[in-house]
ZAMAR-705012 format. One record per residue (C-alpha): x, y, z; residue in three letters; residue number from 1. Coordinates in Angstrom, 1 decimal. Layout:
<recs>
       X       Y       Z    r    k
       X       Y       Z  Ala  NUM
...
</recs>
This chain:
<recs>
       X       Y       Z    r    k
   -68.9   -18.3   -13.0  Met    1
   -69.8   -18.8   -16.6  Asn    2
   -66.2   -18.8   -17.9  Ser    3
   -62.8   -19.8   -16.7  Leu    4
   -61.1   -16.4   -16.5  Pro    5
   -57.9   -17.7   -15.0  Ser    6
   -58.1   -21.2   -16.5  Thr    7
   -59.2   -21.3   -20.1  Pro    8
   -59.7   -25.0   -20.0  Leu    9
   -63.2   -26.5   -20.4  Ser   10
   -65.2   -26.8   -17.1  Arg   11
   -66.2   -30.2   -15.8  Arg   12
   -69.8   -31.2   -15.4  Gly   13
   -72.3   -30.1   -12.7  Leu   14
   -71.7   -31.1    -9.1  Leu   15
   -74.0   -33.9    -7.9  Ala   16
   -75.7   -32.7    -4.7  Thr   17
   -77.9   -35.7    -4.0  Gly   18
   -77.2   -38.6    -1.7  Gly   19
   -78.6   -40.1     1.5  Ala   20
   -77.8   -37.0     3.5  Leu   21
   -80.4   -34.3     2.8  Gly   22
   -79.9   -30.6     3.1  Leu   23
   -81.7   -30.4     6.4  Gly   24
   -79.3   -33.0     7.9  Ala   25
   -76.4   -31.1     6.4  Leu   26
   -77.5   -27.9     8.2  Leu   27
   -78.0   -29.8    11.4  Thr   28
   -74.5   -31.3    11.1  Ala   29
   -73.1   -27.8    11.0  Cys   30
   -73.8   -27.2    14.7  Gly   31
   -71.6   -28.0    17.6  Gly   32
   -67.9   -27.3    18.2  Asp   33
   -65.2   -29.9    18.7  Asp   34
   -62.0   -28.1    18.2  Gly   35
   -61.3   -25.3    15.7  Gly   36
   -58.7   -23.3    13.9  Ser   37
   -57.9   -19.7    13.7  Gly   38
   -54.8   -18.1    15.2  Ala   39
   -53.7   -20.0    18.2  Lys   40
   -53.5   -18.3    21.6  Gly   41
   -55.5   -15.2    20.5  Ala   42
   -58.6   -14.2    22.5  Asp   43
   -61.9   -14.5    20.6  Ser   44
   -64.7   -12.0    20.7  Gly   45
   -67.2   -10.3    18.4  Pro   46
   -66.1   -10.4    14.8  Trp   47
   -66.9    -8.4    11.7  Lys   48
   -65.4    -8.0     8.2  Phe   49
   -66.7    -6.5     5.0  Thr   50
   -65.6    -8.5     2.0  Asp   51
   -64.9    -7.4    -1.6  Asp   52
   -68.5    -7.9    -2.6  Arg   53
   -69.5    -5.3     0.0  Gly   54
   -71.0    -8.1     2.1  Lys   55
   -70.9    -7.1     5.8  Lys   56
   -70.1   -10.3     7.9  Leu   57
   -70.8   -10.3    11.6  Lys   58
   -70.6   -13.0    14.3  Ala   59
   -70.8   -13.1    18.1  Gly   60
   -67.3   -14.6    18.1  Gln   61
   -64.4   -14.9    15.7  Arg   62
   -64.8   -17.8    13.2  Pro   63
   -62.7   -20.7    14.2  Glu   64
   -63.6   -23.5    11.8  Arg   65
   -62.6   -22.0     8.5  Ile   66
   -62.7   -23.7     5.1  Val   67
   -61.0   -22.0     2.2  Ala   68
   -59.8   -22.2    -1.4  Phe   69
   -56.3   -23.7    -1.2  Val   70
   -54.3   -20.6    -1.9  Ser   71
   -56.5   -18.6     0.4  Ser   72
   -55.9   -21.1     3.2  Ala   73
   -52.2   -21.0     2.4  Ala   74
   -52.2   -17.2     2.7  Ala   75
   -54.0   -17.3     6.1  Leu   76
   -51.6   -20.0     7.3  Tyr   77
   -48.6   -17.6     6.7  Asp   78
   -50.2   -15.4     9.3  Tyr   79
   -50.8   -18.2    11.8  Gly   80
   -54.5   -18.7    10.9  Val   81
   -55.3   -22.4    10.3  Glu   82
   -58.1   -23.9     8.3  Cys   83
   -59.9   -27.2     8.8  Val   84
   -60.7   -27.8     5.2  Gly   85
   -59.6   -26.7     1.7  Ile   86
   -60.9   -27.0    -1.9  Phe   87
   -59.1   -26.5    -5.2  Gly   88
   -55.8   -27.8    -6.6  Pro   89
   -53.6   -29.2    -3.8  Ser   90
   -52.2   -32.4    -5.0  Glu   91
   -48.4   -32.6    -5.5  Pro   92
   -47.0   -31.8    -9.0  Leu   93
   -44.2   -34.0   -10.3  Asn   94
   -43.5   -35.2    -6.8  Gly   95
   -43.2   -31.6    -5.4  Lys   96
   -45.7   -29.7    -3.2  Pro   97
   -48.4   -27.9    -5.3  Asn   98
   -47.3   -24.2    -5.6  Pro   99
   -50.8   -23.0    -4.8  Gln  100
   -50.6   -24.7    -1.4  Ala  101
   -47.7   -22.7     0.0  Gly  102
   -46.5   -24.1     3.3  Asp  103
   -49.7   -25.9     4.1  Leu  104
   -49.6   -29.5     5.3  Glu  105
   -52.3   -30.5     2.9  Thr  106
   -52.4   -34.2     4.0  Ala  107
   -53.6   -33.0     7.4  Glu  108
   -56.5   -31.0     6.0  Leu  109
   -59.9   -32.3     4.6  Thr  110
   -60.1   -31.7     0.9  Ser  111
   -63.5   -31.1    -0.6  Leu  112
   -62.3   -31.6    -4.1  Gly  113
   -59.4   -30.6    -6.3  Thr  114
   -60.9   -30.1    -9.8  Ala  115
   -63.2   -27.3   -10.8  Phe  116
   -66.8   -28.3   -10.1  Gly  117
   -65.8   -30.8    -7.4  Asp  118
   -67.0   -29.5    -4.1  Phe  119
   -68.2   -32.2    -1.7  Asn  120
   -71.1   -30.5     0.2  Ile  121
   -71.5   -33.5     2.6  Glu  122
   -67.9   -33.3     3.7  Lys  123
   -68.2   -29.5     4.0  Tyr  124
   -71.2   -29.9     6.4  Ala  125
   -69.3   -32.5     8.4  Glu  126
   -66.6   -30.0     9.1  Leu  127
   -69.1   -27.7    10.8  Arg  128
   -67.7   -24.6     9.1  Pro  129
   -68.0   -21.1    10.6  Asp  130
   -66.7   -19.4     7.5  Leu  131
   -65.8   -20.1     3.8  Leu  132
   -63.1   -18.0     2.1  Val  133
   -62.2   -17.8    -1.5  Ser  134
   -60.8   -15.4    -4.2  Asn  135
   -63.0   -13.9    -7.0  Met  136
   -62.0   -13.8   -10.7  Phe  137
   -63.9   -11.3   -10.7  Pro  138
   -66.6   -10.5    -8.2  Ser  139
   -69.1   -11.7    -7.1  Pro  140
   -68.5   -15.4    -7.9  Asp  141
   -66.2   -17.4    -5.4  Leu  142
   -63.4   -19.2    -7.1  Trp  143
   -63.9   -23.0    -7.2  Phe  144
   -67.3   -22.8    -5.5  Val  145
   -69.7   -24.3    -8.1  Pro  146
   -72.3   -21.7    -9.0  Pro  147
   -75.1   -24.3    -9.2  Glu  148
   -74.5   -25.2    -5.6  Ser  149
   -73.5   -21.8    -4.2  Ser  150
   -76.9   -21.2    -2.4  Lys  151
   -76.7   -24.6    -0.6  Lys  152
   -73.1   -24.0     0.3  Ile  153
   -73.8   -20.4     1.6  Ser  154
   -76.6   -21.8     3.9  Arg  155
   -74.1   -23.9     5.8  Leu  156
   -71.8   -21.0     6.7  Ala  157
   -71.1   -17.4     5.8  Pro  158
   -68.9   -16.9     2.7  Thr  159
   -66.2   -14.3     2.2  Leu  160
   -64.7   -13.2    -1.1  Gly  161
   -61.5   -11.3    -1.9  Ile  162
   -61.1    -9.7    -5.3  Ser  163
   -58.2   -11.2    -7.3  Phe  164
   -58.7    -9.5   -10.7  Ala  165
   -58.4    -6.1   -12.4  Arg  166
   -56.5    -4.4    -9.6  Thr  167
   -53.0    -4.3    -8.3  Ser  168
   -51.6    -7.2    -6.3  Leu  169
   -51.1    -4.7    -3.4  Leu  170
   -54.9    -4.6    -2.9  Asp  171
   -55.5    -8.3    -2.2  Pro  172
   -52.3    -8.5    -0.2  Leu  173
   -53.6    -5.8     2.1  Glu  174
   -57.1    -7.5     2.2  Arg  175
   -55.7   -10.9     3.3  Tyr  176
   -53.5    -9.1     5.9  Glu  177
   -56.7    -7.4     7.2  Glu  178
   -58.6   -10.6     7.2  Leu  179
   -55.9   -12.5     9.0  Ala  180
   -55.8    -9.8    11.7  Ala  181
   -59.6   -10.0    12.1  Ser  182
   -59.2   -13.8    12.6  Leu  183
   -56.6   -13.3    15.4  Gly  184
   -53.3   -13.0    13.6  Ala  185
   -50.5   -10.9    15.1  Asp  186
   -49.3    -8.7    12.3  Leu  187
   -46.3    -7.6    14.4  Lys  188
   -45.0   -11.1    14.8  Ala  189
   -41.4   -11.6    13.5  Glu  190
   -42.5   -13.9    10.7  Lys  191
   -45.1   -11.4     9.4  Ala  192
   -42.8    -8.4     9.6  Thr  193
   -39.8   -10.2     8.0  Ala  194
   -42.0   -11.4     5.1  Ala  195
   -43.3    -7.9     4.4  Lys  196
   -39.8    -6.4     4.6  Ala  197
   -38.5    -9.1     2.1  Arg  198
   -41.4    -8.3    -0.2  Phe  199
   -40.6    -4.5    -0.2  Arg  200
   -37.0    -5.2    -0.9  Lys  201
   -38.0    -7.5    -3.8  Ala  202
   -40.3    -4.8    -5.1  Glu  203
   -37.5    -2.4    -5.4  Gln  204
   -35.2    -5.0    -7.0  Thr  205
   -37.8    -5.6    -9.7  Leu  206
   -38.4    -1.9   -10.3  Arg  207
   -34.6    -1.5   -10.8  Asp  208
   -34.4    -4.5   -13.1  Ala  209
   -37.3    -3.3   -15.2  Ala  210
   -35.7     0.1   -15.6  Lys  211
   -32.4    -1.4   -16.5  Ala  212
   -34.1    -3.6   -19.1  Lys  213
   -36.2    -1.0   -20.8  Gly  214
   -37.7    -2.2   -24.0  Gly  215
   -37.5    -5.9   -23.1  Leu  216
   -40.9    -7.5   -23.8  Lys  217
   -42.5   -10.0   -21.5  Val  218
   -45.4   -12.3   -22.4  Leu  219
   -47.5   -14.2   -19.8  Ala  220
   -49.3   -17.3   -21.1  Met  221
   -50.9   -20.7   -20.5  Thr  222
   -52.0   -23.4   -22.8  Gly  223
   -53.9   -26.6   -23.4  Asp  224
   -53.9   -29.2   -26.1  Ala  225
   -55.8   -27.0   -28.6  Glu  226
   -54.8   -23.4   -27.9  Gln  227
   -52.3   -21.0   -26.5  Met  228
   -53.7   -18.2   -24.2  Tyr  229
   -51.9   -14.9   -24.0  Val  230
   -52.7   -12.9   -20.9  Ala  231
   -54.4    -9.5   -20.8  Val  232
   -52.1    -8.0   -18.2  Pro  233
   -54.5    -5.5   -16.6  Asp  234
   -56.9    -8.3   -15.8  Ser  235
   -54.4   -10.1   -13.5  Tyr  236
   -53.4    -8.6   -10.1  Val  237
   -49.7    -9.6   -10.4  Asp  238
   -49.2    -8.5   -14.0  Leu  239
   -51.0    -5.3   -13.3  His  240
   -48.6    -4.7   -10.4  Tyr  241
   -45.5    -5.7   -12.3  Phe  242
   -46.6    -3.1   -15.0  Lys  243
   -46.8    -0.5   -12.3  Asp  244
   -43.2    -1.3   -11.4  Leu  245
   -42.1    -0.8   -15.1  Gly  246
   -42.2    -4.3   -16.6  Val  247
   -43.2    -4.1   -20.3  Glu  248
   -45.7    -6.7   -21.3  Phe  249
   -47.1    -8.0   -24.5  Val  250
   -50.8    -6.9   -24.4  Glu  251
   -53.1    -9.8   -25.3  Gly  252
   -56.4    -8.8   -26.9  Lys  253
   -59.6    -9.8   -25.1  Lys  254
   -61.1   -12.8   -26.9  Ser  255
   -64.3   -13.0   -24.9  Asp  256
   -66.5   -11.0   -22.5  Lys  257
   -64.4   -12.0   -19.5  Trp  258
   -61.3   -10.3   -20.9  Gly  259
   -58.6   -12.4   -19.3  Phe  260
   -57.0   -14.0   -22.4  Trp  261
   -56.4   -13.8   -26.1  Glu  262
   -57.0   -17.2   -27.6  Phe  263
   -54.5   -18.3   -30.3  Leu  264
   -54.2   -21.6   -32.2  Ser  265
   -50.8   -23.2   -31.7  Trp  266
   -50.0   -22.4   -35.4  Glu  267
   -50.2   -18.7   -34.4  Asn  268
   -48.1   -19.0   -31.3  Ala  269
   -45.6   -16.7   -32.9  Asp  270
   -48.1   -13.8   -33.3  Lys  271
   -46.2   -11.7   -30.8  Tyr  272
   -42.5   -11.1   -30.3  His  273
   -41.4   -11.6   -26.7  Ala  274
   -38.0   -11.6   -25.1  Asp  275
   -39.1   -13.4   -21.9  Leu  276
   -42.0   -15.8   -21.4  Leu  277
   -43.9   -16.3   -18.2  Met  278
   -45.3   -19.9   -18.1  Leu  279
   -48.4   -20.8   -16.0  Asp  280
   -47.2   -23.1   -13.3  Asn  281
   -50.5   -24.6   -12.2  Arg  282
   -51.5   -28.3   -12.5  Ser  283
   -54.0   -27.7   -15.4  Gln  284
   -51.5   -25.9   -17.7  Ala  285
   -49.2   -27.6   -20.2  Leu  286
   -45.7   -28.2   -18.7  Thr  287
   -42.6   -26.9   -20.4  Pro  288
   -42.0   -30.5   -21.7  Asp  289
   -45.5   -30.5   -23.2  Asp  290
   -45.0   -27.1   -24.8  Leu  291
   -41.8   -28.2   -26.4  Ala  292
   -43.8   -30.7   -28.5  Lys  293
   -45.6   -27.8   -30.2  Lys  294
   -43.5   -26.9   -33.4  Pro  295
   -44.2   -23.2   -33.5  Val  296
   -43.7   -22.8   -29.8  Trp  297
   -40.3   -24.6   -29.9  Ala  298
   -39.1   -22.1   -32.5  Gly  299
   -39.9   -19.0   -30.5  Leu  300
   -36.8   -16.8   -29.9  Pro  301
   -37.4   -16.7   -26.1  Ala  302
   -37.8   -20.5   -26.0  Val  303
   -34.7   -21.2   -28.0  Lys  304
   -32.8   -18.7   -25.8  Ala  305
   -34.0   -20.4   -22.6  Gly  306
   -35.6   -17.1   -21.5  Gln  307
   -38.6   -18.4   -19.6  Thr  308
   -39.8   -18.1   -16.0  Val  309
   -42.7   -19.8   -14.1  Pro  310
   -45.8   -17.7   -13.8  Trp  311
   -47.3   -18.1   -10.3  Ala  312
   -50.6   -16.6   -11.3  Met  313
   -52.5   -18.0    -8.3  Glu  314
   -49.8   -17.7    -5.7  Glu  315
   -51.1   -17.5    -2.1  Arg  316
   -51.8   -13.8    -1.3  Cys  317
   -49.4   -13.1     1.5  Ser  318
   -46.1   -11.2     1.5  Tyr  319
   -44.4   -14.4     2.4  Arg  320
   -45.8   -16.1    -0.7  Gly  321
   -45.2   -13.3    -3.2  Trp  322
   -41.7   -12.1    -2.1  Ala  323
   -39.9   -15.0    -3.8  Pro  324
   -42.1   -14.7    -6.9  Val  325
   -41.1   -11.0    -7.3  Val  326
   -37.5   -11.9    -6.7  Glu  327
   -37.6   -14.7    -9.4  Arg  328
   -39.1   -12.3   -12.0  Leu  329
   -36.4    -9.7   -11.2  Ala  330
   -33.7   -12.3   -11.6  Ala  331
   -35.2   -13.5   -14.9  Ala  332
   -35.4    -9.9   -16.2  Leu  333
   -31.8    -9.3   -15.2  Thr  334
   -30.5   -12.3   -17.0  Lys  335
   -32.7   -11.9   -20.1  Ala  336
   -31.5   -10.2   -23.3  Asp  337
   -33.5    -8.4   -26.0  Arg  338
   -33.9   -10.8   -28.9  Leu  339
   -35.0    -8.6   -31.7  Asp  340
</recs>
């Protein structure tokens, strides 16, 4: 990945891959099997899955020792598929569980690193992984897998990518459901069926709210110390999906070849009128308190009216994860007024 499509903050340096343990030893450490994960109680057998790169994955038995990007692991966990390791932002935020971690007990999992570029290959090898899973923003690069180390990482275990850009949210939701089933999940279990039913109900609620609030403009954004970033809705699976349900978005203009954001100086934060603001809820984004210190931001009509809602742009991709997000946006739309 040569850009941060879903995080416009600067990348950290290259991952150091040296150390006393050479790659040969790392590959040797990958063998053996002392415990595992996957969906408990399900029979194992030959496994195959084609990921969103078109990569056909096959194994003599279902992968048990899975390592995944934190929100990918959280999505699988919602279906009863457990991972042995995670990477990506998982630390608590303001004393509360990280929203990207879902219902995971992150303290019980081995973390390979939480910042972009931090992926501990030695720890990864010690986990004896059968499979690595991550999202793609967009294909073919795996999110939070350092490109300079990707070949070494892929030698330790097969890798699997799910597309999480430039399509509707419904697509990765279906793909994670398919992946979980391939890994032994029971999609007919009460937890899975109830979550899907709740999502479908929330979907209709949002569609109705969007229709009732026709003309109300929504802007999704994130920010760092130097700039405000306005989302290009069709590049994000959730905003793309919300548009399909009738939500009217401010359309950011593509500022680079990746096409995820329009970059604005804070002095130009008022370039667009918006009645409702969606604020990036991830650890690397400015918090509402930080944003309040930006003079132009503080004067925006939606900010003064208190018409903001968290933007869970990297929510775990399960129906259980997204149902409350859709409900929250529907509630925010219902409460919001047009401010022009």
